[in-house]
N, C-alpha and C positions, 0 to 999 in steps of 0.2 A: 809380347815381344815388344824391347825397346825400338823405338823410332830408330831407322838406318839414319846414319851420322852423314856430312857433304861428302866424305872421304870417303865413301864406298859408292858413291855416286859417278864414278866416272866417264859412263855411256849417255854420248849429245842424245836428245831428245827424239822420238821417231815422230814420224805424218802421224802416228793412228794419236799420242800423244798430246801433239802440240794442236791438231783439231781438236781435242777431248777438252782443252785449256782453251780454246776458244769460242766452242758453246757455252763454258761456265763465266763467259765473260771477260777469262783471262788471258788480257794480250798487251802486248809492250807500250805502253804512254811514256811520253817527254813533258811535265807541265812546261819544262823550261820552252821546249820548243812551241807547246802552245801562248805560253807568255810572248814570244818571241813574235811570232805571228800575228796576236791581235796586235800590242806596239807598233809595229812597223804598219800593219792595218790601219790603223790611227792615225800616225805619222803621215801614211799616205793621204791621207782625209783630209788633215790638217794643210797640208802643204799644197796639195788639189783644189779645197773649198775654203781658203787662209781669206782673199778676198769678197769674195760674195759674206761668207760667214761672218767677217768684221762687217761689213755695209749693214747686213740683218741684224748684228745685237747692237748694230749703232743705232739705227731705227727703232729697236724693242727700247731699249734705253732713253731716245728721247722720247718716246710717245710715254712713257711711263715717267717722266719728270714735268713732262709738260702738263697740266691742268691747269683751269682757271677757279674761282672762287667755287660757286655755285656747284662741280664737279667732284670738288671735296667733301661737301655737304648731302651729296647725293647715293647712297650705296647700291643702288642699279646699276649706275652710270660705273662705280667702282670693280663693281664683277665682270661686268662687259668687258671694260679695258682690262682685267687683267686677262680674262678668259683670250682677249684680241691678241694681246701681248704674248701669251704660255702658247697660243698656234704659230705666231710668228715664228717664236723659238724655234719651235719645234720643226716647225717645216724648214728652218737653217740646218738645225745639225739631224733631222730625220736619214739623208742620205748615208753621212756618219756613222749613223746608228746601226745601221741594215748591211753596211760592209763590216761591222763588230761581231755583231750575230752572224752573219755567212761566215768570215773568222774562226770565230769559236767551235763552229759544225767541222768546220775544214780542217785544220790545225789539229788534233786529234787523229783524223783520219790518215793524216799522211805518212806515223809511222806505223801504228796498227791495220787500218785497213775498216772498212763500212762495220760497222757491229750492230749488233742489235741484240741481246740476252735478256729473259727474264730471270734468267738464274743468280745474275750481277746483283736484282734489287730486291729478290729472297731475301725472309729474316734469317740470319745465322745466328742464331745464342749463343754458337762456340764464342764466337767473338765479343761478349758479356762477362766470359771466362775476368777476375783482376790477376789471378796469379799471370794469367798469357798475356794479358794486355802489360803488366810491369815485364816479363820478359822481350817482350818488343822494344818496349820504353829502352833498355839498355841492350839491346840486339846490335849486331856488328852493321846492320842496315840502318838503323836507327842512328848511329853514329855516322856512318857514312853522310846521311841525310842533313843533320845537323852540321857538319863542318863545312859542305856543300853550299849551304842557306846563307853558314858565315862567311865564306870566299864569295860567294855574291854577292850578301849585303855589302861587303867591303868594295868590291871590287865597282860596283853600279852606283854608291853612293861617292866614292871617289870621282868616278869618271862623271857623276850628277856634281857635284862640288866643283871640278875645275871646268865643265863647260859655264855654269852659272858663274862663276867670278871672273871669268872671261869676261860675259859681256856683262856684267853689273853699272857698267859706266852706261849702255845704251837703254837699259832695263828704265833706271833711275832718270833717264833724259825724257823715255814716251809722258813720265807725269806733266812735262812741262809744252805737249803736244795736242791738239785737239782732237779729240774724241775719234773723229772721222779718218784721221790718219791714225793717230796711240794704236786704236784696236787691231787694223789688218796686219799692223807692224810687230804689234803682240802676239798676234799667234805664227806669223813667220818663225820669231823667235823658239815662240813653245815648239813648235815641228822641230826649226833647226834641233834641239836641245834632244827632243824625243827621238829622231833619230841618231845622233851620237849616244843616245844611253841601249836606242834598239841594237844598235853595232856591236855594243858591247853584252848586250843578251843572246847577238850571234853569237858571240865566240863563245857565253857559255853554253848554251843550246849546242854549240860543234862539240863541246868538251861530254855533256850530259846525253844525247841519242846514243853515241857508243855503247855508254857506258850504260844505259839500261839495258838495251839491244843483250851487252854480258849476263846482263844482272839478272835479265830474263829468262834465258835460257840456263842461265847458271842455278837459278830454281828447280827448272823442268828436268834437272839430267838425270839421269836412270842408272840405278845399279844394275846390277848381269844379272840379280833373278827379277828385278823387274821387265826386263827385257827376253828375258826367256818365259816369263809368266803372261806377257803378251802378245809373242811369237805364239804359245800354247792356247790361249784366249782368240786369237783370229787365226788360227789355222787349225784347233782344234786337240783335243788329248787323245796323243796317236797310240791310248789304249783303245779309246773309242773308234777314233777311225780302223783301227784293225780289227777290232769286233764289228763295224758294218761293212767291211772288207769281206769279211770268213760268208758272213748273211749273206752278201751278194753273191760271193761264188757258190754258198751252197744253194739259192734259188737261180742261178745263171747250171748249174749242175743238173738239176731237178728238173729245171728244164727239157737241156738236151737228152738226159735220159727218157723224159716221155716221147722223143721222138726217137728210141732204136728203135720199138713196134713196129714203126711206119718204113721201116727202114727197109731196103732189097739187100744188104748184103753186107755183114761185117770180116773187115780183112783181119788178122792179126800177125803178131809176130812170131811164135803164138803167142806168148807168157805179158813180155814187158808192152807191147803196143796191142791198140784197136782204134780203129776207123771205119764209121758207118757211116755208107753210100745210100742217096736214095734217087732214083730220076724217074719220073714223069714226063711221058712221051705228050709232047706237042705242049707239056710246059713247060719245059725247063731246057734250057738249049747247051747244057751239058751235066752232066750229075753232079750231084752238092753233097759235101763233108757234112750229115746231121749232128753226128757225134763223135767224139775223139779223146782219148786219154790212154794215161800209162799206168804200170801197176797196178793197184788197187781198180782206180778208175777203169783201167782196162778189161779186168776180171768183173766187176760191175757189168759194163755193157754185154761182156760175153753171156753172162747170167741169164739178163735181158733178154740175148737173142735167140739163148735153148730155148726161153721158160714162153714166146712168142712164135717159134717157132720160124727164125729170122735166117737163112743163109751165112753159113760162115765158112772163110778160104782162109787158111794160110797162107800169106805171100808175104812172110819179113820184107822183103827187098820194097815192096809195093808198098807194104804199111805203114815205114819209117816214110817213105819218100812222103807217103801221103799226108803223115803228123807232121809231119817237118816244112812243109809248103804248102798247107792251107790253113784258116781259120773257118770257125762254124759256122755254117751259112753261106761260104765259100765256094765256087765251081772247081771242079778239078784242073789242076795246070793243063796247059793243051799237048805241054809231050807230054802226059800220062793218057791220052783219049784211050790209044791202040791198048793197054796193057788192062784199062778199066773195062774196054768195050769186049774185049774177050773173056771178060771174070762177068758184067754181064749177063752176056753169050747164055755162058756157063748157067746162071741163074735161070732164065728162063727156059732153058731145057732141062734143068733141075726141077721146075714147078711142073715140065708138062711130063715129066717120067714119074712123079708121085701121081699124076692124076690120072694118066693114062697108059702106067705101067710100059715095058719095052726094058730095052739094053739103055743102064743106068748113063749118064753122059759121063766122058772121061774130064777128070780134073784139072783147070789147068794149072801148070808149070812152068819156071825159066819166066814169068811175063818179064818183058822188056820196061826197061826201067833207064831212062838220058841219066850220063853219066854227072852231068850239071846238076839233079834233082836226084841224084844216089843222097842216104842219111851218111853223113863222114863222121872220121871218127874226131873233127873239129865239134860236129851236130851236136856228137854222143857228152864229148867235155864241159859244152855251153849248157847241156838239160842237165848235167850233173853240177855245175855249179848251180 
């Protein structure tokens, strides 16, 4: 299948796609912002340390030019003198180099944040494809970068020519000044010129940062099919989830059915509903619902009750009320205590009659169900839906 065009990718990148891109080392970066921060740091270092740096450079220059005839013919002395001069120069410019290193590390983090990813440095042989390379050379992104580089060079070159031409007389006058005065003044001029050029780079970075952010999020845009696929991967295939739910329901139903033989009574509608109750004196505060169901499940509950000689009572209002207002493992509602107590009393009498004989107990009828717990037409409609 052909790769989707940019016109088809109309949806913004999701959080998951952005996170995945970040893990691969793909974050928004602006070279212009990095260049501006580093040049600005260098300007600040030159401006703050111009006097001390000029003094140190003047001392190193004097040390390098002052020597006697004997020293000129002693190689060991020359090497030692060169090393001493190098250490003196390094000590002078070392703080500014340290500031530049910190700026080089911090500047990229200002836009994309801290990122360490091994995937970005892993070999990618797909980039060695010459056809893909030629395509990138003539892409719209490359054209935009070329135009940006030309505009930036023209702007910065023009500003540099303007600031230098303004101070050309001052720069020429430095040659007539003593070295101890000329070097600090030259550094101040260089710092001033760098500040003006850095200000120009600030304008470039101010344009480039929004452009890089727009280009970054544009590249990560998704098609509607990508969104649907990602949603499916994150939420799971609906067919698989449905199959898992069916299995869970079957397992729960098997566990429920295993409790029917332990029940004391099964209340029926007589055909549409069936609710099995269990009560253990001293171990339960009230009878609990151990199984319930409608239609085929209710029929299976009745079959198991008959197989294991569990008492079955047709009590439509009570069965419907228990089914509607309880969940598996719940105690029966307080409003049904009286009705269920009458049913359990009948169950105990029935067991005694089967064991000892005598007169059969009277089957309870017209069991009291409060109006607020009765199974209404709205409940029936909700179940049907």
